[in-house]
N, CA, C and O of each residue as an XYZ file, in Angstrom:
688
protein
N      -4.226     57.848    -30.785
C      -3.021     56.613    -30.810
C      -1.379     57.241    -31.132
O      -0.387     57.292    -30.405
N      -1.599     57.658    -32.491
C      -0.684     57.432    -33.016
C       0.371     59.047    -31.842
O       1.519     58.739    -31.521
N       0.046     59.983    -31.539
C       0.776     60.275    -30.612
C       0.870     59.768    -29.759
O       1.225     60.859    -29.312
N       0.949     58.848    -28.594
C       0.890     57.706    -27.962
C       2.033     57.314    -28.496
O       3.024     57.878    -28.032
N       2.142     56.836    -28.999
C       3.363     55.693    -29.410
C       4.200     56.084    -30.415
O       4.904     55.283    -31.028
N       4.167     57.736    -30.714
C       5.549     58.663    -30.271
C       6.124     58.787    -29.683
O       7.221     59.153    -30.104
N       5.938     58.582    -27.917
C       6.411     58.720    -26.781
C       6.606     57.345    -26.115
O       7.326     57.347    -25.116
N       6.206     56.452    -26.415
C       6.825     55.144    -26.452
C       8.046     54.552    -26.452
O       8.196     54.079    -27.579
N       9.067     54.314    -25.729
C      10.410     53.548    -27.137
C      10.058     51.949    -27.541
O       9.485     51.216    -26.735
N      10.362     51.608    -28.541
C      10.492     50.341    -28.612
C      10.871     49.299    -27.415
O      11.773     49.336    -26.579
N      10.044     48.551    -27.608
C      10.239     47.158    -26.165
C      11.844     46.860    -26.230
O      12.341     47.060    -25.121
N      12.509     46.568    -26.909
C      14.147     46.367    -27.098
C      14.855     47.662    -25.969
O      15.123     47.435    -24.790
N      15.024     48.773    -26.542
C      15.778     50.000    -26.205
C      14.915     50.593    -24.422
O      15.396     51.199    -23.464
N      13.421     50.002    -24.705
C      13.217     49.962    -22.876
C      13.235     48.966    -22.301
O      12.630     49.119    -21.240
N      13.678     47.797    -22.433
C      14.406     46.975    -22.061
C      15.860     46.909    -21.629
O      16.384     46.167    -20.798
N      16.458     47.986    -22.490
C      17.899     48.183    -22.309
C      18.034     48.884    -21.024
O      18.377     48.486    -19.911
N      17.637     50.148    -21.516
C      16.998     51.253    -20.372
C      17.045     50.549    -18.914
O      17.871     50.345    -18.024
N      16.157     50.384    -19.090
C      15.611     49.268    -17.997
C      16.795     48.835    -17.114
O      17.209     49.245    -16.030
N      17.281     47.655    -18.133
C      18.727     47.021    -17.510
C      19.698     47.877    -16.770
O      19.998     47.573    -15.615
N      20.175     48.853    -17.311
C      21.192     49.600    -17.362
C      20.589     50.462    -15.947
O      21.368     50.680    -15.019
N      19.655     50.761    -15.901
C      19.041     51.210    -14.302
C      19.363     50.912    -13.046
O      19.958     51.475    -12.127
N      18.625     49.503    -13.291
C      19.601     48.208    -12.585
C      20.872     48.093    -12.220
O      21.318     48.062    -11.073
N      21.669     48.008    -13.627
C      23.437     47.918    -12.900
C      23.366     48.701    -12.507
O      23.369     48.440    -11.304
N      23.224     50.472    -12.723
C      23.624     51.446    -11.993
C      23.105     52.324    -10.464
O      23.394     53.366     -9.876
N      21.960     50.892    -10.262
C      21.453     51.438     -9.068
C      22.208     50.588     -8.570
O      23.221     51.092     -8.085
N      22.130     49.400     -8.478
C      22.968     47.919     -7.769
C      24.221     48.425     -7.772
O      24.600     48.162     -6.630
N      25.380     49.151     -8.487
C      25.939     49.793     -8.719
C      26.637     50.848     -7.494
O      27.708     50.785     -6.890
N      25.908     51.474     -7.462
C      25.770     52.404     -6.644
C      25.237     52.063     -4.876
O      25.806     52.628     -3.942
N      24.265     51.227     -4.692
C      24.295     50.735     -3.296
C      25.551     50.102     -3.277
O      26.472     50.661     -2.681
N      25.824     48.485     -4.114
C      27.074     48.008     -3.326
C      28.263     49.460     -2.473
O      28.782     49.861     -1.432
N      28.035     49.737     -4.238
C      29.838     51.270     -3.096
C      28.914     51.938     -2.293
O      29.066     51.429     -1.183
N      28.357     52.479     -2.247
C      27.526     53.114     -0.822
C      27.899     52.089      0.315
O      28.925     52.322      0.955
N      27.167     50.999      0.612
C      27.082     49.985      2.107
C      28.495     49.316      1.904
O      28.936     48.845      2.952
N      29.260     49.171      0.869
C      30.691     48.596      1.327
C      31.389     49.735      1.656
O      32.199     49.502      2.553
N      31.391     50.976      1.244
C      32.582     51.897      1.923
C      32.382     52.477      3.187
O      31.472     53.248      3.490
N      33.379     52.019      3.981
C      33.544     52.670      5.071
C      32.947     53.808      4.790
O      32.672     54.224      3.665
N      32.619     54.619      6.412
C      32.923     56.633      6.214
C      33.880     56.499      6.566
O      34.523     55.502      6.893
N      34.178     58.017      6.522
C      35.836     58.358      6.857
C      35.216     58.660      7.985
O      34.073     59.008      8.282
N      36.691     58.353      8.835
C      37.393     58.725     10.133
C      37.626     59.529      9.716
O      37.910     59.675      8.527
N      37.567     60.818     11.041
C      37.979     61.888     11.101
C      39.286     61.870     12.386
O      39.279     62.096     13.596
N      39.991     61.607     11.724
C      41.560     61.056     12.147
C      41.865     62.085     13.600
O      42.417     61.467     14.510
N      41.596     63.382     13.848
C      41.721     63.947     14.882
C      40.994     63.922     16.046
O      41.358     64.220     17.184
N      39.421     63.353     15.458
C      38.748     62.807     16.774
C      39.272     61.338     17.085
O      39.588     61.015     18.230
N      39.327     60.707     16.303
C      40.111     59.256     16.363
C      41.165     59.298     17.284
O      41.244     58.496     18.214
N      42.061     60.281     17.057
C      43.505     60.157     18.076
C      42.614     60.945     19.477
O      43.191     60.711     20.539
N      41.833     61.477     19.572
C      41.426     62.131     20.927
C      40.803     61.237     21.427
O      40.715     61.488     22.629
N      40.259     60.220     21.160
C      39.804     59.212     21.703
C      40.594     57.929     21.522
O      40.109     56.799     21.576
N      41.623     58.173     21.344
C      42.759     56.614     21.464
C      43.296     57.657     22.303
O      42.453     57.620     23.199
N      44.241     58.712     22.702
C      44.833     59.587     23.635
C      43.606     59.192     24.993
O      44.358     58.647     25.801
N      42.600     59.181     25.455
C      41.599     59.266     26.358
C      41.463     57.995     26.882
O      41.435     57.706     28.079
N      41.393     57.366     26.085
C      41.282     55.343     26.232
C      43.011     55.254     27.202
O      43.152     54.814     28.343
N      44.273     55.903     26.164
C      45.218     55.409     26.411
C      45.720     55.960     28.231
O      46.574     55.435     28.946
N      45.183     56.682     28.419
C      45.327     58.410     29.336
C      44.713     57.065     30.850
O      44.939     57.097     32.059
N      44.037     56.209     30.125
C      43.203     55.233     31.498
C      43.449     54.645     31.668
O      42.893     53.859     32.434
N      45.187     54.361     30.763
C      45.734     52.940     30.681
C      44.583     51.413     29.955
O      44.333     50.385     30.584
N      44.191     51.676     28.824
C      43.173     50.779     28.313
C      43.525     50.528     26.621
O      42.728     50.499     25.683
N      44.801     50.386     26.613
C      45.125     49.906     25.238
C      45.168     49.101     24.022
O      45.693     49.080     22.909
N      44.045     48.186     25.063
C      43.087     47.048     24.294
C      42.169     48.270     23.588
O      42.372     48.368     22.378
N      41.404     49.012     24.026
C      40.690     49.605     23.241
C      41.122     50.735     22.508
O      40.692     50.723     21.355
N      42.081     52.054     22.896
C      42.816     52.492     21.883
C      43.097     51.966     21.309
O      42.603     52.359     20.252
N      44.012     50.663     21.024
C      44.886     50.715     19.996
C      43.887     50.702     18.456
O      44.620     51.162     17.580
N      42.469     50.331     17.844
C      42.185     50.687     17.234
C      41.945     51.964     16.550
O      42.306     52.424     15.467
N      41.232     52.388     17.509
C      42.059     54.443     17.309
C      42.889     54.862     17.455
O      42.680     56.011     17.846
N      44.428     54.537     17.351
C      45.536     55.107     17.023
C      45.339     54.584     15.847
O      45.165     55.346     14.896
N      45.324     53.077     15.647
C      45.302     52.566     13.807
C      44.459     53.383     12.973
O      45.131     53.609     11.967
N      43.194     54.016     12.854
C      42.559     54.525     12.400
C      42.981     55.968     12.396
O      43.233     56.540     11.336
N      43.040     56.408     13.253
C      44.460     57.951     13.342
C      45.511     57.836     12.420
O      46.001     58.729     11.729
N      45.761     56.835     12.467
C      47.214     57.141     11.747
C      46.676     56.665     10.680
O      47.510     57.355     10.092
N      46.191     56.241      9.975
C      45.593     55.952      8.080
C      45.287     57.295      7.953
O      45.865     57.878      7.035
N      44.508     57.950      8.657
C      43.865     58.835      8.483
C      45.035     59.815      7.929
O      45.286     59.972      6.734
N      45.760     60.497      9.093
C      46.796     61.138      8.989
C      48.046     61.254      7.991
O      48.738     62.265      7.871
N      48.320     59.368      6.898
C      49.255     59.537      6.465
C      48.741     59.178      5.294
O      49.578     58.787      4.481
N      47.193     59.189      4.808
C      46.120     59.525      3.776
C      46.415     61.101      3.980
O      47.106     61.584      3.083
N      46.112     61.765      4.746
C      45.979     63.215      4.436
C      47.884     64.002      4.743
O      48.051     65.200      4.974
N      48.853     63.144      4.670
C      50.115     63.734      4.550
C      50.158     64.175      5.958
O      49.906     65.368      6.129
N      50.374     63.598      6.806
C      50.706     64.441      7.985
C      51.644     63.841      8.621
O      51.319     63.144      9.582
N      52.577     63.919      8.372
C      53.627     63.100      8.909
C      53.433     62.904     10.442
O      52.729     61.996     10.883
N      54.041     63.732     11.177
C      53.712     64.589     12.314
C      53.123     63.543     13.234
O      53.771     62.763     13.932
N      51.409     63.659     13.114
C      50.535     63.370     13.784
C      50.586     61.803     13.089
O      51.460     61.464     13.888
N      50.479     61.149     12.658
C      50.902     59.727     11.593
C      51.822     59.210     12.535
O      51.416     58.290     13.245
N      52.560     59.469     12.631
C      53.996     59.222     13.549
C      53.409     59.036     15.077
O      53.156     58.009     15.706
N      53.313     60.172     15.368
C      52.157     60.321     16.950
C      51.296     58.798     17.391
O      51.541     58.020     18.313
N      50.017     58.737     16.142
C      49.317     58.074     16.135
C      49.610     56.599     15.905
O      48.751     55.748     15.674
N      51.296     56.333     16.020
C      51.910     55.121     14.896
C      52.428     54.740     16.690
O      51.953     53.653     17.017
N      52.880     55.098     17.310
C      52.990     54.706     18.597
C      52.895     54.401     19.459
O      53.531     53.619     20.166
N      51.536     55.332     19.650
C      50.265     54.727     20.502
C      49.557     53.161     19.969
O      49.046     52.265     20.641
N      49.759     53.271     18.610
C      49.514     51.834     18.579
C      50.290     50.811     18.775
O      49.927     49.662     19.023
N      51.434     51.233     18.661
C      52.330     49.538     19.228
C      52.447     49.878     20.399
O      52.870     48.919     21.044
N      52.258     50.937     21.147
C      51.854     49.981     22.686
C      50.390     49.878     22.656
O      50.078     49.882     23.847
N      49.569     49.809     22.118
C      48.185     49.388     22.477
C      48.581     47.940     21.819
O      48.108     46.996     22.451
N      49.236     47.642     20.851
C      50.001     46.030     20.153
C      50.759     45.321     21.326
O      50.918     44.100     21.314
N      51.185     46.049     22.255
C      52.303     45.633     22.728
C      51.929     44.439     23.447
O      52.760     43.559     23.670
N      50.310     44.326     23.954
C      49.757     43.197     25.217
C      50.084     42.296     24.125
O      50.976     41.480     24.361
N      49.418     42.275     22.714
C      49.510     40.726     22.321
C      50.658     40.746     21.238
O      50.653     40.230     20.120
N      51.767     41.572     21.947
C      53.173     40.853     20.606
C      54.067     41.555     21.373
O      53.628     42.175     22.342
N      55.340     41.575     21.101
C      56.794     42.225     22.397
C      57.008     42.993     22.664
O      57.143     43.911     21.856
N      57.201     43.175     24.064
C      57.734     44.357     24.729
C      58.628     44.360     24.209
O      59.001     45.381     24.787
N      59.826     44.040     23.258
C      60.821     44.375     22.948
C      60.344     45.077     21.046
O      60.588     46.214     20.643
N      59.783     44.172     20.406
C      59.712     44.429     19.333
C      59.326     46.037     19.500
O      60.041     46.901     18.991
N      58.212     46.338     20.206
C      58.141     47.678     20.012
C      59.351     48.637     21.163
O      58.738     49.644     21.516
N      60.339     48.630     21.607
C      61.020     48.896     22.559
C      62.108     49.128     21.076
O      62.923     50.050     21.044
N      62.031     48.673     20.548
C      63.362     48.894     19.349
C      62.622     49.131     17.897
O      63.404     49.241     16.952
N      61.714     49.191     17.701
C      60.860     50.006     16.843
C      60.925     51.733     17.129
O      61.203     52.646     16.350
N      60.540     51.753     18.600
C      59.949     53.703     19.306
C      61.863     53.504     19.448
O      62.338     54.620     19.236
N      62.685     52.758     19.650
C      64.446     53.280     20.187
C      64.591     54.259     18.399
O      64.879     55.447     18.259
N      64.264     53.194     17.243
C      64.329     53.668     16.185
C      63.396     55.110     15.998
O      64.130     56.022     15.620
N      62.512     55.375     16.103
C      61.237     56.808     16.116
C      62.280     57.892     16.406
O      62.331     58.963     15.801
N      63.564     57.305     17.934
C      63.204     58.372     18.788
C      64.509     58.926     17.562
O      64.561     60.156     17.564
N      65.147     58.521     16.934
C      66.256     59.033     16.010
C      65.941     59.336     15.099
O      66.723     59.413     14.151
N      64.752     59.615     15.014
C      63.835     60.362     13.341
C      64.685     61.790     13.824
O      65.351     61.910     14.852
N      64.467     62.765     12.827
C      64.786     64.722     12.683
C      63.916     64.982     13.644
O      64.251     65.463     14.726
N      62.110     64.528     13.160
C      61.021     64.872     13.586
C      61.337     64.655     15.054
O      61.889     65.412     15.852
N      60.877     63.498     15.202
C      60.581     62.633     17.011
C      62.027     63.451     17.266
O      62.500     62.601     18.020
N      63.104     64.503     17.191
C      64.498     65.080     17.930
C      63.735     66.303     18.064
O      64.211     66.808     19.081
N      62.708     67.176     17.575
C      62.804     68.655     17.609
C      61.351     68.471     18.014
O      61.033     69.132     19.003
N      60.601     67.881     17.588
C      59.421     67.687     18.448
C      59.063     66.965     19.280
O      58.729     65.788     19.139
N      59.116     68.032     20.915
C      59.359     67.584     21.907
C      58.009     66.587     22.726
O      57.900     65.639     23.503
N      57.180     67.507     21.973
C      55.953     66.333     22.139
C      55.767     65.003     21.998
O      55.477     64.048     22.719
N      56.057     65.245     20.685
C      55.916     63.385     20.277
C      57.581     63.131     21.047
O      57.409     61.961     21.388
N      58.258     63.288     21.268
C      59.096     62.390     21.893
C      59.141     62.611     22.856
O      60.177     62.198     23.375
N      57.946     63.541     24.037
C      57.451     62.464     25.448
C      56.396     61.346     24.919
O      55.924     60.607     25.782
N      56.029     61.181     23.703
C      55.396     59.887     23.206
C      56.347     59.304     23.417
O      56.363     58.400     24.253
N      57.594     59.722     22.590
C      57.565     57.993     22.373
C      58.469     57.667     23.447
O      59.312     57.017     22.829
N      58.777     57.683     24.417
C      59.657     58.398     25.530
C      58.235     57.040     26.176
O      58.177     55.817     26.048
N      57.581     57.752     26.649
C      56.627     57.069     27.279
C      56.158     55.335     27.060
O      55.839     54.423     27.823
N      56.317     55.489     25.642
C      55.471     54.089     25.184
C      57.194     53.796     25.159
O      57.516     54.905     25.585
N      57.512     53.624     25.111
C      58.888     53.556     24.916
C      59.436     52.846     27.224
O      60.255     51.939     27.371
N      58.941     53.346     28.138
C      59.619     53.439     28.661
C      58.412     52.317     29.203
O      58.947     51.500     29.952
N      56.958     52.061     29.031
C      56.177     51.054     29.529
C      57.117     49.824     29.193
O      57.412     48.920     29.975
N      57.636     50.001     27.541
C      58.163     48.371     26.757
C      59.169     48.138     27.782
O      59.199     47.028     28.314
N      60.157     49.213     28.194
C      61.119     48.268     28.515
C      61.407     48.137     29.738
O      62.532     47.807     30.112
N      60.153     48.447     30.746
C      59.895     48.157     32.363
C      59.266     46.605     32.628
O      58.848     46.140     33.689
N      59.363     45.819     30.987
C      59.081     44.578     30.977
C      60.491     44.385     30.381
O      60.456     43.955     29.228
N      61.329     44.531     30.725
C      62.565     43.831     29.633
C      64.190     44.364     31.021
O      65.044     43.945     31.802
N      63.691     45.304     30.512
C      65.072     45.936     31.562
C      64.715     47.352     32.665
O      64.359     48.474     32.304
N      64.859     47.043     33.559
C      64.095     48.577     34.803
C      65.393     49.571     34.272
O      65.094     50.553     33.592
N      66.975     49.283     34.619
C      67.698     50.070     34.006
C      67.350     50.969     33.047
O      67.735     52.137     33.069
N      66.217     50.225     31.689
C      66.326     51.235     30.286
C      65.089     51.988     30.710
O      64.923     53.193     30.519
N      64.058     51.008     31.424
C      63.129     51.945     31.387
C      62.920     53.705     32.302
O      62.157     54.670     32.270
N      64.499     53.116     33.235
C      64.138     54.039     34.397
C      64.949     55.144     33.166
O      64.240     56.134     33.349
N      65.702     55.467     32.345
C      66.579     56.119     31.578
C      65.633     56.505     30.945
O      65.745     57.730     30.992
N      64.347     56.156     30.103
C      63.128     56.497     29.439
C      62.524     57.353     30.205
O      62.201     58.278     29.459
N      62.224     57.553     31.138
C      61.078     58.148     32.285
C      61.524     58.973     32.624
O      60.778     59.893     32.961
N      63.191     59.182     32.761
C      64.013     60.003     33.361
C      63.767     61.349     32.438
O      63.312     62.399     32.892
N      64.180     61.119     30.947
C      64.071     62.101     30.200
C      62.941     62.377     30.258
O      62.877     63.525     30.698
N      61.620     61.848     29.998
C      60.307     61.614     29.555
C      60.070     63.035     31.120
O      60.181     64.209     30.767
N      59.879     62.855     32.100
C      59.886     63.797     33.227
C      60.528     64.914     32.960
O      59.869     65.883     33.336
N      61.881     65.293     32.300
C      62.655     65.967     31.784
C      61.666     66.688     31.288
O      61.188     67.528     32.051
N      61.046     66.562     29.796
C      60.536     67.057     28.775
C      59.020     67.311     29.234
O      58.622     68.394     28.804
N      58.141     66.672     29.927
C      57.413     66.891     30.780
C      56.846     67.993     31.603
O      55.678     68.373     31.690
N      58.626     68.705     32.567
C      58.575     69.785     33.157
C      58.672     70.928     32.048
O      58.172     72.046     32.170
N      59.314     70.521     31.070
C      59.922     71.571     30.198
C      58.741     71.891     29.627
O      58.685     73.114     29.495
N      57.564     71.231     29.144
C      56.943     71.139     28.747
C      55.220     71.859     29.180
O      54.256     72.171     28.482
N      55.476     71.895     30.589
C      54.682     72.824     31.328
C      53.544     71.677     31.535
O      52.417     72.153     31.668
N      53.631     70.095     31.593
C      52.323     69.403     31.469
C      52.360     68.483     32.792
O      52.146     67.272     32.847
N      52.648     69.258     33.721
C      52.021     68.695     35.085
C      50.999     66.839     35.543
O      51.245     65.988     36.398
N      49.712     66.948     34.301
C      49.629     65.070     34.565
C      51.369     64.202     34.315
O      51.963     63.581     35.196
N      51.772     64.380     33.122
C      52.688     63.925     32.346
C      54.051     64.202     33.678
O      54.994     63.557     33.219
N      54.289     64.520     34.356
C      55.379     65.258     35.261
C      54.770     63.900     36.153
O      55.264     62.773     36.196
N      54.021     64.205     36.571
C      53.426     63.112     38.219
C      53.188     61.878     37.489
O      53.536     60.977     38.252
N      52.676     61.268     36.147
C      53.047     60.036     34.924
C      54.589     59.425     35.801
O      54.839     58.706     36.768
N      55.431     60.304     34.670
C      56.839     60.122     35.194
C      57.251     59.811     36.414
O      57.878     58.752     36.433
N      57.085     60.561     37.884
C      57.526     60.190     38.792
C      56.586     59.149     39.168
O      56.462     59.418     40.363
N      55.928     58.263     38.988
C      55.444     57.391     39.663
C      55.939     56.359     39.015
O      56.005     55.216     39.465
N      56.394     56.818     37.666
C      56.606     55.302     37.245
C      57.773     54.977     37.268
O      58.177     53.837     37.038
N      58.518     56.017     37.573
C      60.224     56.408     38.144
C      59.713     55.361     40.227
O      60.005     54.325     40.823
N      59.182     56.139     40.354
C      58.830     55.510     41.811
C      58.811     53.711     41.736
O      59.597     53.017     42.380
N      57.594     53.090     40.683
C      57.962     51.492     40.434
C      58.682     51.085     40.032
O      58.817     49.881     40.249
N      59.589     51.722     39.228
C      61.249     51.103     38.771
C      62.360     51.057     39.837
O      63.385     50.375     39.826
N      61.795     52.202     41.040
C      62.832     52.464     41.941
C      62.491     51.045     43.124
O      63.297     50.286     43.664
N      60.806     51.107     43.231
C      60.927     49.977     44.148
C      61.050     48.654     43.331
O      61.222     47.589     43.923
N      60.974     48.711     42.126
C      61.605     47.205     41.632
C      63.281     46.580     41.824
O      63.574     45.460     41.406
């Protein structure tokens, strides 16, 4: 019997250990359940771009927002700006095209956007969409520059898209 008593902890200490274990278990459970799984910003951006190409901006917007957050957290300014512009376009349905146009116009003056032609193309297409609701002359200017960039970048899909948008503007 004496050997059994040596292995048992006193009741007071045993209770404290159980309480600490309970608190630790509760903490780990709550932090695991409440933490959002890490989002791969590249995967979120790919899905956002896919939906945006289909002109499903409402569904694309949350993916652009997640990508923007992920790229910002990773310190990737270029892809963060790219996702931000997509998010602005997605928010345009419920917001103001004037605000979207103005925000993208400010980004077009950013040195990174001036030198990164693919990023500039994204900005111009979003600004062109916004400007079409405001002033067709501004939209025409945006889409003409987008057409030139699409040709330079060898992007026939974007070239066709720009021509189509310019055709709509000519019709209006």
